[in-house]
N, C-alpha and C positions, 0 to 999 in steps of 0.2 A: 633540530626541533624534535620534540617527543613525537613518536610515531602515532600514538593515539590522539594527541592534540592536533596533529596534522590532519588526521582523518576527520576529526570533528570540524576543523576549519573548512576542509574541502566540502563536507556535506552541507555546512551552513551556507557557503558561497554558492553551491549548486542550487540549493532549494530556495535561495533568495535572489537568484539571478535568472538566466535564460530558461532553465528547467521549470521554474515556477511560472514564468510568463507563458510558457507553452501550455501548461496545465490550466491556467486561468483562461487563456484565450480559447482553448479547445474544451472547455469544461463540459458542455453538453455532449460532445462527441465521446469524451472519455467516460462520462457517466453512463452513456448508453452501452459502451463496450463492456464496462465492469458491472452493469446492473445485475447479471446473474449471480455474481459473488456477493453483492449487497443482499440479495434475497436469501442466499445460503446463510449468511451471517445472522440476519434477523431471525431466521428460522431456528438456527442453532442456539441463539440466546433464549428464545422462547422455550424450546424443548429442554434446554439444559438447566433451567431454574424453575421448573414447574409453571412457567409463564409469569411468575411474580415480578421479576425485574422489569419486564416489558408490559406491565399493566397494573401495578399496585404501588406506585410511588418509589420505584427503585432509583438508585443513583448509579450512573454508568460513566466510565472513562473510555473515550475513543482515542487511541494512540495513533499518531500519524494521520490525522483526520483529513488533511488536505483541504479541498474546497467544500467539504461538509456534506456530501451526498449521503453517505452511510450514517453520519451523525444525525442528520435530520430524519432519515428513515426510521431510526431507532426512537428518536424523540416523538415521532408520531404515534408510537406504540406505548409510550411511558405513562400517559395520562397526566392530568393536571398536577398531581402531587409529585411526579417524577422529575428528574433533571439529568441531563447528559453534558459532560464537559469534554470538548475536543481539544487535544493538544497537538501542536505541530511546530516544527522548526522554521517553517516558511511563513513569513509575514504576508506576502502577497496572496498566498492561498487562503490564509486565515481571514484576510480582508474580504475576500469573496464569500467565505463561509459565513462570516458575521452578517453580511448583507442578505444572504439567503435566509438566514434564521430570522432576521428582523422582518422580512417580508411575510413570513408565515407565523410570526409570533410563537415560534417553537420554544419549548423549555430547554434551551441549550445556551451554553456559554463557551468561550474559547480562550485558550492560553497559548501565548507565543513562548515556547520553551523547548528545551531538549528533555524528553521524557526520561532519559537516562539519569539526569542530574536534578531535575526539578523537585523542590520540596513540597510534594502534595500533602494535604492534610492526612495524617495517618488514619488507617482503618476507616476510610470515608466512602468507599465505593462497594456496591453490591456486585458489580461486574466490570471487567476490563476487556475491551475488545479492540480489534484492529483489522482493517482490510488492506493488506499489503503495505503496512506501515511500520513493521517491526524488524525489517531485514537490514536496516541501515545503521544500527548502533555499532560503535567501535568496540564496546565491551558488553556483549549481550547478557552475560550473567549479572553484571552490575545493573543493567537496565531492568531486567525482569525482577531482580531483588528490590529495586526501587518501586516498581509497580506492585510487587507483593506487599510492601509496607503501606501503600495507598489503599489496598484492598482490605475489606473486613475479613475476619476469619470465616472460612467457608465460602467466600465469594468465588464467582466463576470467572475463568479466563477463556475467551474464545477469539481465535484469530485465524486468518487465512494468509498463507504464504505460498509463493511459487515453488513447484518442484523444479527439477533440473532442466537445463537447456535442451537435452535430448527429448524430453517430454513436452517441450514447448517450441517446436520448430518455427512456428509463426513469429515468435518473439525474437528470434535470431536471424530471420531471413534477410533483413535489410543489411545487417553488418556483414554477414557472410557474402552477400552479393557485392557489397561496396568495398570490401577489404582489398581486392587487387588494385582498386583505383585510388584508394586513400591510405597510404602507408602509415599515417599518424592516427588511424582509427583506434580509439582506446580499447584495450583488451580486457575482457572479463577475467577475474581471478577468483577461483573457488574459495569460499568461506570469507572473503573480504566483504565489507558492507556493500550491499547492492541487491539487485533484483533476485538473484539466485543464491543468496547467502544462506538460506535455510533449506536448500535442496536436499541435504542429508538429514533424514528423519531421526536417526540415532543421535546426531549432534544436537538437534532441537530438543530431544528428550533429555539429554545431559544438561543442557543449558537451563531448562525449566526446573529440573530436579535440584541442581546446585543453587538455584535462586529461591528455593523454598516453596515451589508449587508441587502438588500431589495429584493423584488420579489422572495422570497424563494420558491422553488419548489422541492419536494422530491417524487420521484417515485420508487416503488418497481420493481425490475427487477429480473427475474429468468433466469439464464444463464447456458447452458450446457457446461461442461468442460471435457476434456479428457487428458489422459496420457498413455503411453505404460505400459502394465502390467509388463513388464520386469524392469521398473523403480519404481514400487510401493514401494518396500522395501526401496530403497534409499530415496524415498520421505518421508515416515513416520518416518524413523529413523534419519532424519536430521532436520526436521522442527517441529514447534509447541512445546508444553510443553514436549512431549516425547523426541524430539530431543535435548532439553536443558539438559536432565539428563541421557539419555541412556548410554552415554560414561562413566559414573561413575559406572555402574553396572559391576559385575564380569561376566566372560565369560558364565557361566552356566545360570545365570539369564538373561543375554542379549539374549541368544539363545531361552530361554523359552518365553520371551517377544515378540521377533520377530515372532516366530511361532504363538503365540496367537493372536497377532495384525493382522498378515497377514490373518488369517482365518476370522477375524472380517470384513475384507474388501471384502469378497467373494460376497456379494450382489451387489457390484459396478463393478464387473469384468465381461466383456463380451468378451470372447475369448482373443485375444491379447491386448485388450484395457480396460482401466478403464474409466467409464463414471459416472458423477455425476452432479446434479443440484445445483448450487450455488445461494444463495439468497443475493442480495445486494441492496443498495440504489443508485440511480442516483440523485445527489443533484445539483441544479442549483440556482444561485442568481446573483444579480448585486451590484456593489459598489454604495452606495447611493451618491447623489450629494449634500446633505445637508452639 
């Protein structure tokens, strides 16, 4: 099997299977944890285009939109003449996003597709954005070149991606604690599609430049995130590498893992709340006019 085709198939299977179900079922929890990043992105889009995209009939593309929280946050700022299109590989997550959009009559629509390959209408968007949705392409240069074709000359690109595991200890606490108990726990591999694929800022800069984007600006952001302590076990048993395989464990092993991992999160617990600092990149660029 072609390695890249295999990666595509793995991503499609993951985001249309248990991973998608976890995100849909825990939609409100995840939205709450990631709300600070949503706010950062909306602010960056406003500041980065003179406010015009988010208030004067702009057209925006949201890549890896998931269940639509950030899509709808931007939609609320577009005005009646504007429109935002969310694209995602996960049909279950898009079903949730469409339902949310219908409830609010937001100027939003959704496309079930791989943004790396999809034939968007050329030069049709004033802005391209993403909140943690662009780290999963098997060929990032090809993907961002496709997004460049969808963008008008001079359009803005704004996205948020995670920095490295060392700068996000909360994100790897569960797998580090569970690893001695679960030998088949999936290992993270640098630069492969996944949460930390864009940890190297120089690599991100090269990808965007090769794909036809200019004015590249990458800034480190440290963001405080919170979730209720009462939701912590649900959080770490449903997401990440641990969430992928914990369901395969027998009841005794599962109980031992949950107990061990919960204890490992104690440094982040402050009474009824879990607090952690997340390290991410705020990336900005423009579609070249050449």
